[in-house]
C-alpha positions as CSV (number, residue, x, y, z in Angstrom):
1,M,0.0,0.0,0.0
2,V,1.1,3.5,-0.7
3,P,1.0,5.7,2.4
4,A,-2.2,7.7,2.9
5,S,-0.1,10.8,3.0
6,D,0.7,10.5,-0.7
7,P,-0.9,13.6,-2.2
8,V,-1.7,12.0,-5.5
9,M,-3.7,9.1,-4.0
10,T,-7.5,8.9,-4.6
11,R,-9.9,7.6,-1.9
12,S,-9.7,4.1,-3.4
13,G,-6.0,3.9,-2.9
14,V,-5.2,4.2,-6.6
15,R,-3.2,7.1,-8.0
16,E,-4.7,9.2,-10.8
17,G,-4.1,7.4,-14.1
18,E,-3.8,3.9,-12.5
19,V,-6.0,1.1,-13.6
20,P,-6.7,-2.0,-11.6
21,F,-6.9,-5.5,-13.1
22,A,-10.5,-6.8,-13.8
23,V,-9.8,-9.6,-11.3
24,D,-7.7,-9.7,-8.1
25,P,-4.7,-12.0,-8.8
26,G,-4.4,-12.6,-5.1
27,D,-7.8,-14.3,-4.9
28,R,-6.6,-17.2,-7.2
29,D,-5.5,-20.5,-5.7
30,D,-3.2,-21.9,-8.4
31,A,0.3,-21.6,-7.1
32,R,2.0,-23.8,-4.5
33,L,5.1,-21.9,-3.4
34,A,7.3,-22.9,-0.5
35,F,9.3,-20.2,1.3
36,I,12.8,-21.5,1.8
37,G,13.8,-18.9,4.4
38,H,13.7,-15.2,4.9
39,L,15.9,-12.1,4.4
40,E,17.3,-9.8,7.0
41,S,17.9,-6.1,6.3
42,P,18.0,-2.9,8.2
43,W,14.9,-1.6,6.3
44,R,11.8,-1.9,8.5
45,E,9.5,0.5,6.6
46,R,8.8,0.9,2.8
47,G,9.7,4.5,2.9
48,S,13.2,3.8,4.1
49,C,13.8,0.8,1.8
50,P,16.0,1.4,-1.3
51,R,14.2,1.3,-4.6
52,N,16.8,-0.9,-6.3
53,M,20.0,-2.8,-5.7
54,R,22.2,0.1,-7.0
55,E,20.8,2.3,-4.3
56,A,21.0,-0.5,-1.7
57,R,24.7,-0.9,-2.5
58,E,25.2,2.9,-2.2
59,R,23.6,2.8,1.3
60,S,25.1,-0.5,2.3
61,Q,25.8,-1.3,5.9
62,D,28.5,-4.0,5.9
63,G,27.3,-7.2,7.5
64,S,23.7,-6.2,7.9
65,F,22.3,-8.2,5.0
66,R,21.5,-11.9,5.4
67,A,19.5,-14.7,4.0
68,R,18.5,-17.3,6.6
69,I,17.7,-20.6,4.9
70,D,15.3,-23.0,6.7
71,L,16.8,-26.3,7.8
72,P,15.2,-28.6,5.2
73,F,16.7,-26.5,2.4
74,R,20.3,-26.0,3.7
75,P,21.8,-29.0,1.8
76,A,20.9,-27.2,-1.5
77,L,23.5,-24.5,-0.6
78,D,26.2,-26.9,-1.6
79,G,28.1,-25.5,-4.6
80,L,27.6,-21.8,-3.8
81,A,30.8,-20.0,-3.1
82,P,31.6,-16.8,-1.2
83,G,32.6,-14.0,-3.5
84,G,30.2,-15.3,-6.2
85,Y,26.9,-13.8,-7.2
86,A,23.4,-15.3,-7.0
87,W,19.9,-14.4,-7.9
88,L,17.5,-14.3,-5.0
89,L,13.8,-14.6,-5.8
90,T,11.6,-13.2,-3.1
91,W,7.9,-12.9,-2.2
92,L,7.2,-9.1,-1.8
93,S,4.4,-9.9,0.7
94,Q,3.5,-6.2,1.4
95,A,3.0,-5.3,-2.2
96,R,-0.3,-4.6,-3.9
97,R,-1.3,-7.1,-6.6
98,D,-4.2,-5.4,-8.4
99,L,-2.8,-2.7,-10.8
100,A,-2.6,-3.1,-14.5
101,L,-1.4,0.5,-15.1
102,Q,0.7,2.3,-12.5
103,M,1.7,5.9,-12.1
104,P,5.3,6.0,-10.9
105,R,6.1,8.9,-8.7
106,H,8.7,10.2,-11.2
107,A,6.4,9.9,-14.3
108,T,3.8,12.0,-15.9
109,V,1.8,9.2,-17.5
110,A,0.8,5.8,-16.3
111,R,2.6,2.7,-17.6
112,G,1.8,-1.0,-17.8
113,T,2.9,-3.0,-14.8
114,F,5.0,-5.3,-16.9
115,S,7.1,-2.4,-18.2
116,L,8.0,-1.4,-14.6
117,R,10.3,-2.8,-11.8
118,S,7.7,-1.8,-9.2
119,P,6.9,-4.4,-6.5
120,V,3.2,-4.0,-7.4
121,R,2.4,-6.9,-9.8
122,P,0.0,-9.8,-10.0
123,N,2.6,-12.1,-8.5
124,P,4.9,-9.9,-6.4
125,I,8.1,-11.8,-7.0
126,G,11.3,-9.9,-6.5
127,L,14.5,-10.5,-8.4
128,H,17.8,-9.5,-6.7
129,L,21.4,-10.0,-7.9
130,V,23.5,-10.2,-4.7
131,R,27.2,-11.0,-4.0
132,L,27.6,-13.8,-1.5
133,V,30.0,-12.4,1.1
134,S,30.1,-15.5,3.2
135,I,28.2,-18.8,3.5
136,D,27.6,-20.9,6.7
137,G,25.8,-24.0,5.4
138,D,25.3,-25.5,8.9
139,S,23.4,-22.5,10.2
140,G,21.9,-21.7,6.8
141,T,23.2,-18.1,6.9
142,L,24.3,-16.2,3.8
143,V,25.9,-12.8,4.3
144,L,25.1,-10.6,1.3
145,D,26.6,-7.4,0.0
146,A,23.2,-5.5,0.0
147,L,19.5,-6.0,-0.2
148,D,16.6,-3.8,-1.5
149,V,13.8,-5.5,0.5
150,L,12.2,-5.1,3.9
151,D,13.5,-7.1,6.9
152,G,11.7,-10.4,7.0
153,T,10.9,-10.7,3.3
154,P,10.2,-14.4,2.4
155,L,12.8,-16.1,0.2
156,L,11.4,-18.3,-2.6
157,D,14.6,-19.5,-4.4
158,I,18.3,-19.0,-5.0
159,K,19.8,-19.4,-8.4
160,P,23.5,-19.0,-9.3
161,Y,24.5,-16.1,-11.5
162,L,26.2,-17.5,-14.6
163,P,28.2,-14.8,-16.4
164,S,28.3,-16.9,-19.6
165,V,24.5,-16.8,-19.9
166,D,23.1,-14.1,-17.5
167,H,23.9,-11.0,-19.6
168,A,22.1,-9.5,-22.5
169,P,23.6,-10.4,-25.9
170,D,25.4,-7.6,-27.6
171,D,23.1,-7.9,-30.7
172,L,19.5,-8.6,-30.0
173,S,18.5,-8.7,-33.7
């Protein structure tokens, strides 16, 4: 939810120019996801949370970013290495799920949800490229270089960053 103090909000909680989906994606019962742990960050409120990983790294507080992996999933950490990078997929549990068009605070016209990096989406899944500072497989603790999520954000998955395939090709034609 956007804070009630936002001057461009309407009574329905939708900014001028925003358009909700015809159905509420959160009312569907078609996904069975398992949280594998949670993330720890210094960010307790949405207003203080960085908007992206670049900003998170600029505001980084060394050692204050962790992924805590639940016991059943810890064996899957085998093969990850400190100093490497990994993709974290998160469940942005406090995000709205009902807007097809959104009015970013910095924009003058509404844009389609799928053209934005906003956490507001039908399935609020976050994607974060992090550097693995250290890994303790026994305790399930990953120390990370930065995070752009609220403290306690549920973790859905971890995937290795593979430089040979995880970059845009030079020529997309």
